[in-house]
N, C-alpha and C positions, 0 to 999 in steps of 0.2 A: 504493500500500500504506500502511495506517495505521501511524503510529509510536506505540508505546504505552510510556508511562513506568510503572514499577512503584514503588509507595510502600507503606510499612508503618509501624506505630508502633514505639516503642522496646521494647515488651514482647515482641517476637519475639526480642530479645537476639541479633541478628546482629552478629558482631564487625565493627568498622570496616573492616578490610582486605578482608573479604568484600563488605561493602556497596560499597566503592570498586571492587572487581574486577567485581562484577555490576551496577554502576550502579543500586543500590537507594537510593531516597530515604527517609530515616528521619525521622519526625515524633516528637519526644519527648513523653512524659507527664511529670508532675512529682510530687515528694513535697514535703510542706510540714511543716517542723518549726517550731513556735512562730512562725507567721506568716511564716517565711522559706521561699521556694520554690526548689527545685533541679530542673533538668531532668535526668532520669536519662539515663545514658549520654553526657551532654554536660558537665554541671556536677557530677555526683555519680556515682561508680562504686560497684560493689557492696560493695567492701571498706570504703570510708568510710561507706557507708550502715549496714551491720551494726554497725560500731563506734559510730556515733552512736546507734543504737537501744539498744545495750548501755549506753552511758554515761547516756543520758537516761531510760531505763526507761519511755519512753512511745512509743506508736505514732504515726508521722506520719499525716497525711491524704494522699490522692492526688488529683491533678486531671488532667483531660483536656487535650489541646492546645487553644489558643484558636482560635476561628473565623478570627480575623485571620491567625494564623500559617499555618493551612491554606490560606487564600485567597492569601496572599503566595506560598506555595510553588507553588500551582497556576498563578498568574500567571506565575511564572518558567518553569515547565515548558511553558506554552502557546507560548513562543517557539520551541521545538524539537519539540514533540510534538502529535499530533492528539487522543490519548486518554491517560487515566491510570487505573490500577487501584490502589485503596487497600485494603489488607488490614489489618483492625483486630482487636484483641483482642475477646473476647466482649462483646456489647452488654449482657449480663446483669450485668457487673461494672464497666462504664465507659460513659460517654456519648460516647466517641470516635467510634463508628460513626454516632450521630445527628448529631454535629457535622460529620462528613465529608459526610453526606447533605445537610445544609443548605447546604454550600459548593458543591455540585455545580452549582447554577444561577447562582452568583455571578460566575463567571469565563468570559468569552467566548473562543471560539477553541480550546477544549479540552473534551472530554467526559470527565467523571469517573464511573467505576463504583466502587461501594463494596461490598466483600465482608466480611461479618461472619463471622470464622473460628469464632465460638462457642466459642473456646478461647483459649490464649495460649502463650507461650514457644516451644519448638522445633516443636510442631505448626503454630503460626502461621508460623514460619520455613519449614516444608515447603511450605506454600501459596505463600509468597513466591517461593521458589526455582522452584517449578513455573511460576508466572506469568512469571518471567524467561525460563525455558527456552522457553515457548510464544511469548512476545513476540519472542525472538531467532529463532524458527522462522517468523516471519511471521504469527502469529495476530493477529486484531484483538481489541478489548476484549470484544465479545460472545462470541467463541469461547473466550477465556480464562476469562470468568465461567462459562460453561457447564461447562468442564472442572473448575474449582474446586468448583462445586456437585456435580458427579459424585463427586469425591473426598470431599466432606463427607457425601454420602448413604451412601457405603461406611463412613465413620467412621474416626477416628484414635483408638484407645484411649489413654488417659492417666490414670495413677493417681499420687496423691501421698501420702506418709506424713509426717504432721506430728509433729515431735519435741517441741515445747513447747506444752502445752495452755494455759498462761497467755496465750499469744499469741492463740489462738482466743477465749479468754474476753475479753481486752481488745478484740478486734475485734468483739465482740458475737455471736459464733457459738456460744457455749457459756455456760450460766448457772453461777452459783456452785456449786450442788449438783452439777451434772455435772462441774465442774472438780475438786471435792473427791474425788468417787468415782473419776473418771478418773485422778487422780494416785495415789490409794491403790492402784488396780488396775493401774497402769502401762499404761493404755490408750493406744494409738497409733492414732488414726483414719486410715483410708485414705479419701482424698477423691477425687472425680472431678468433671468437668463434666457437669451434667445440666440440660437446658432452659436452657442458657447460663450457669448459675450454678455456683459451687464448692460442692458439698454432700457430706456423708458418704456413703461407699459401704458401709463396714463398720467396726465398732469391734473392734480386735484387741489382745490383750495382748502387749506388747513389740514393739520396732521390728523385731527379727530375724524374728518371725513375720509381721509386716505385709509386709515385703519378700518373704518366702517366698510369701505369698498373691498378691502381684502376679506373681511368677514363674508361679504356678499359672494365673492368669488369662491370661497370655501363652501358656502351653502349650495352653490350651483354644482359643485363637484362631488360632494359626499352627503349622506343622510345622517340625521341626528343620532341614530342608534348604531352606526358603524363603529367597528373597532379600529381606531386610528392611532398612529404615532404622530404627535404634533410637537413642533418646537417653536418657541418664541425666542427670537435672537435679538440681543440688544447691544448697543455701544454705549456703555456707562449710563444706562437707564433701567436699573434693576427693578425699582418700584413700579415703574410704568409697565415693564414686562410682566411682573407678577399680577398686576390688575388685568392685563389682557389674557394671561394664562388662566386666571380664575373665571373670567367671562367665557372663554372657550370651553373650559371644563364643565361649566353650567349648561352650555349648548349641546355638548357632546359627552354625555355621562360615561360612555364606554371608551373614551379616548385616554391615552397616556400622554400627559402634557408636560414637556420638559422646558426649562429655561436655559438657554445657551447664550454665547456671546460672540461678537465680532472681534477677533484679535487684531494684532497690529497690521498684518498684510491686507486683510479684507477691510479693516478700518481705514486704511490708506485710500481705498477705492470709494468708501461710502461716507466716512466721517462720523464724529461723535454725535450721539442723539438718534442715530438710525435705529429702526426697528424692523425685524423681519419675521414673517410667519410662514412656516412650511409644514406640509402634512403628507402622510403616506398611509395608505390602507394596509392593515395587517393581512 
């Protein structure tokens, strides 16, 4: 029977105790402030990151893991495993997927399968947990990849509300005229992943209405009695996330509702104050 290691990158934001418990290997991405690089979830946590962005008033750059680091990790895993599955954030916003593909032929004695989640954060973690469950059940790499692709075909809806338009402007996703009009009208864009990239879904006035719109999208896709995995993701807005989670739990009594966070790399794309809601049928 093939022994399969499960890897993912740091943007799944799986807490360390769960990674240890489930034996998940995490490869960190980095954020770079003024030529100084920090590995997220290792050298820089979310609280310090948002504080640094606030103080410096400038967005950091992000960088994918080095091919050397990926190869070293795979080399180490080859001592105990026949195969490895690497689940990456969307190839549309990072080169991590391509880097992992290029490492696949570099290390002997282990076969690497690379899965492009085409998303990030808790949906990426869903895929990772599923891979662990399948590997523990005796599935080989090919079978795990087939199941992950089946889940991807069904889709994992995920919508994000951005609080600070200046952040989108600094990141090059909104021009000066759009910024001015957006701020005047209190526009809160709802974003989603489409064709592997983070793009606007709808422009809505006020954050409250934007959150209500996501609730409406959820109601259109699932029924109140369904068993769901739901995640409310926040960037330094834990109390707001808790309120939204309690509301969702009331609407969907059979759902398991978790509160997760946007760490440094995805926080660079979305900004402090952002809220995301994502759901998956069990």
